[in-house]
VEXTORGU-107987 format. One line per 5 residues: number of its first residue (from 1); their letters; for each residue x, y, z of C-alpha. Coordinates in Angstrom, 3 decimals. Layout:
NUM = A = X,Y,Z  ... $
//
This chain:
1 = MINSH = -87.585,-29.493,-26.647  -84.103,-29.138,-26.936  -81.612,-30.362,-23.859  -79.309,-27.981,-23.717  -76.806,-30.348,-21.493 $
6 = AHLDF = -76.912,-33.640,-21.507  -73.828,-36.248,-21.402  -75.125,-39.166,-23.787  -71.552,-41.077,-24.120  -72.101,-41.867,-20.951 $
11 = DNMNT = -72.048,-45.420,-19.915  -75.338,-45.347,-17.921  -77.232,-43.014,-19.490  -80.294,-43.956,-20.978  -81.877,-43.773,-24.228 $
16 = IAQNA = -83.673,-40.975,-25.467  -86.674,-40.370,-27.833  -85.643,-40.841,-32.062  -87.143,-36.539,-32.239  -85.039,-35.048,-29.179 $
21 = VVVVP = -82.320,-32.476,-29.808  -79.580,-32.647,-27.237  -76.252,-29.820,-27.198  -73.976,-32.910,-25.329  -70.145,-31.665,-24.089 $
26 = SIGKQ = -66.993,-33.527,-23.735  -65.831,-33.114,-20.409  -61.609,-33.300,-21.651  -59.803,-35.247,-24.323  -61.532,-38.745,-22.539 $
31 = NWQDV = -64.577,-38.045,-24.719  -63.530,-35.748,-27.776  -64.220,-38.597,-30.107  -67.052,-39.272,-28.627  -69.118,-36.704,-28.475 $
36 = QMYPY = -68.421,-35.866,-32.538  -71.100,-39.221,-32.435  -74.374,-37.042,-31.880  -75.158,-33.678,-33.526  -74.650,-31.170,-30.920 $
41 = FSFGI = -71.429,-31.297,-29.101  -69.069,-29.497,-27.908  -65.090,-29.808,-27.035  -64.257,-28.976,-23.620  -61.889,-29.449,-20.106 $
46 = HPWFI = -63.877,-29.992,-16.930  -62.357,-28.822,-14.097  -61.933,-31.705,-12.781  -60.379,-33.851,-15.229  -57.538,-31.184,-15.730 $
51 = EHHSQ = -54.786,-32.404,-13.903  -54.838,-35.507,-16.487  -54.169,-32.599,-19.440  -51.537,-30.751,-20.428  -50.540,-27.772,-22.286 $
56 = QDLNR = -50.495,-29.835,-25.104  -53.665,-31.683,-24.876  -54.868,-27.603,-24.732  -53.153,-26.932,-27.834  -54.910,-30.650,-29.724 $
61 = LEYLI = -58.116,-28.527,-28.419  -57.870,-25.708,-29.735  -57.005,-27.550,-33.289  -60.868,-30.190,-32.773  -62.535,-26.261,-32.444 $
66 = KCNNP = -60.460,-24.789,-35.361  -60.986,-27.641,-38.042  -64.270,-30.363,-35.848  -67.551,-27.330,-35.992  -69.028,-27.854,-32.572 $
71 = IAVGE = -71.813,-25.513,-31.745  -69.745,-24.790,-28.402  -66.942,-24.579,-25.796  -66.668,-26.699,-23.261  -68.040,-28.364,-20.470 $
76 = CGLDY = -65.215,-25.562,-19.356  -64.777,-24.086,-16.021  -64.043,-23.621,-12.107  -65.476,-25.620,-9.540  -63.755,-24.820,-5.588 $
81 = TKDID = -64.882,-27.616,-4.024  -63.059,-29.989,-5.312  -58.920,-30.426,-4.184  -57.424,-28.785,-7.370  -55.366,-26.393,-8.254 $
86 = KKTQL = -57.231,-23.116,-8.627  -54.006,-21.938,-10.748  -53.821,-24.676,-13.084  -58.204,-24.495,-13.067  -57.602,-20.750,-14.097 $
91 = HFFTF = -55.315,-21.478,-16.900  -57.565,-24.287,-17.879  -60.395,-21.934,-17.255  -58.798,-18.515,-19.214  -58.001,-20.817,-22.917 $
96 = QLSMA = -61.225,-22.576,-22.821  -62.426,-18.564,-22.897  -59.707,-17.088,-24.936  -60.743,-20.106,-28.069  -64.538,-18.953,-27.156 $
101 = EKYDL = -63.461,-15.428,-28.059  -61.559,-16.701,-31.061  -63.554,-19.157,-32.599  -67.176,-16.550,-32.110  -67.599,-19.117,-30.239 $
106 = PVVIH = -70.239,-20.253,-27.012  -69.252,-21.597,-23.731  -70.686,-24.069,-21.265  -69.295,-23.621,-18.231  -69.523,-25.733,-14.442 $
111 = AVKST = -69.250,-23.064,-11.743  -69.692,-24.717,-8.685  -68.426,-22.205,-5.050  -66.703,-19.655,-7.458  -68.999,-17.803,-9.187 $
116 = EDVIF = -67.180,-14.684,-8.800  -64.717,-15.732,-10.265  -66.090,-16.960,-13.664  -68.116,-13.844,-13.605  -64.678,-11.714,-12.842 $
121 = LLKKY = -62.868,-13.378,-15.492  -65.759,-13.513,-18.154  -65.766,-9.576,-17.922  -62.277,-10.014,-19.414  -63.747,-11.425,-22.063 $
126 = PKVKG = -66.851,-9.843,-23.562  -67.364,-10.240,-26.749  -67.928,-14.517,-24.954  -71.597,-15.476,-24.243  -72.588,-18.762,-23.037 $
131 = EIHGF = -74.318,-20.558,-20.623  -73.739,-21.576,-16.720  -74.937,-24.496,-17.019  -76.271,-26.053,-14.093  -76.645,-22.898,-12.160 $
136 = SGSEE = -75.510,-22.548,-7.593  -74.800,-19.143,-7.817  -76.519,-16.727,-5.636  -79.851,-13.888,-6.296  -77.545,-11.228,-7.228 $
141 = QAQLL = -74.994,-13.975,-9.923  -78.408,-14.644,-11.594  -79.142,-10.598,-12.524  -75.551,-9.889,-12.823  -75.069,-12.501,-15.502 $
146 = TRMGF = -78.339,-12.465,-17.326  -77.595,-9.081,-16.824  -74.320,-9.164,-19.315  -76.653,-11.745,-21.351  -75.257,-15.126,-20.147 $
151 = YLGFG = -77.713,-17.935,-19.801  -78.739,-19.963,-16.570  -79.261,-23.725,-16.584  -81.397,-25.759,-14.394  -81.807,-29.165,-13.817 $
156 = MQITN = -83.722,-32.201,-12.277  -82.502,-29.934,-9.082  -85.517,-27.470,-9.395  -87.699,-30.229,-9.354  -86.616,-30.973,-5.812 $
161 = QKSTR = -88.762,-29.193,-3.310  -85.975,-28.126,-0.993  -84.393,-26.602,-2.944  -86.065,-23.398,-2.278  -82.607,-20.727,-3.284 $
166 = IRQIA = -81.987,-22.648,-6.590  -85.660,-22.438,-6.890  -86.461,-18.853,-6.260  -83.980,-17.669,-8.165  -85.871,-20.091,-11.702 $
171 = KNCPL = -89.154,-18.272,-10.417  -87.185,-14.687,-10.344  -84.950,-15.191,-14.294  -86.634,-14.013,-16.539  -87.942,-16.621,-19.463 $
176 = EFILI = -85.174,-15.622,-21.730  -82.179,-16.693,-20.453  -83.542,-19.776,-18.829  -82.399,-22.782,-20.363  -83.606,-26.920,-19.290 $
181 = ETDDH = -81.090,-29.640,-18.922  -80.684,-33.039,-17.019  -76.347,-32.834,-17.030  -75.952,-36.594,-16.185  -79.109,-37.690,-14.538 $
186 = TNPDD = -79.483,-41.002,-16.690  -83.260,-40.287,-17.861  -82.032,-37.188,-20.121  -86.450,-38.025,-21.131  -86.860,-36.385,-17.677 $
191 = LSLVA = -85.965,-33.111,-18.882  -90.201,-32.494,-19.358  -90.174,-32.639,-15.671  -87.771,-29.762,-15.639  -90.209,-27.501,-17.611 $
196 = QTIAD = -93.402,-28.946,-16.171  -91.121,-27.295,-12.584  -90.649,-24.279,-14.055  -93.633,-23.452,-15.462  -95.296,-24.404,-12.206 $
201 = LKQTS = -93.610,-21.885,-10.345  -93.722,-18.828,-13.224  -97.323,-19.898,-13.224  -97.565,-20.243,-16.811  -97.837,-23.500,-19.346 $
206 = VENVI = -95.430,-25.280,-20.328  -96.125,-24.720,-23.883  -94.249,-21.796,-23.021  -91.810,-22.763,-20.868  -90.568,-25.491,-23.855 $
211 = TQCDN = -91.289,-22.728,-26.661  -89.125,-19.709,-25.395  -86.381,-22.057,-23.706  -85.665,-23.555,-27.695  -85.148,-20.542,-28.882 $
216 = NAIKL = -82.732,-19.760,-26.602  -81.017,-22.699,-27.557  -81.722,-22.182,-30.609  -80.446,-18.381,-30.152  -76.957,-19.341,-27.445 $
221 = FNLE = -75.493,-22.221,-29.698  -76.965,-21.194,-33.301  -78.825,-24.276,-34.173  -80.396,-25.457,-37.238 $
//
């Protein structure tokens, strides 16, 4: 079972099962080194941390992407719930989209209260494919993104019965465009709860969910 997004390098993380396959995204220069300890990692600058980065860091990011074989660019994106300059967010995100295009890598996107702008920018980079992790947009946006070839990541939030909107979106989203993840949840092995929830919502077997979501991750991230 492939966990498409888990911050295993964070201090509060529990260890994972030995045979678990996990994509470990970076959030900025503070953990570019750490994520390389894992077989599958990505390089990026998270919108929450762009104020601690400069153009020089973006140049360093390109060097790392070029030389160190990440499987994706990210975690990057836009977050309009934070008091962080939008123009700066857009600059950092656009740069990372251009890196994904230049080096033919998928992109791992954080989009909160910003999905419309993310879609607008993605249309400028039609060759770029990737994942909207921890999807929180609307049903219409979900449909548009999957038509554009993007995958939607769902995590522990959908296990909450009160998260009716996201659960409905997960139920309606074709399984061929779903990835499962645990993000910063302290127990990555709880991924099985996410898979079971999606199976329940779609009234299919958990084995079917795991097989398809694993195949989706393998295809998107070109995993061996």
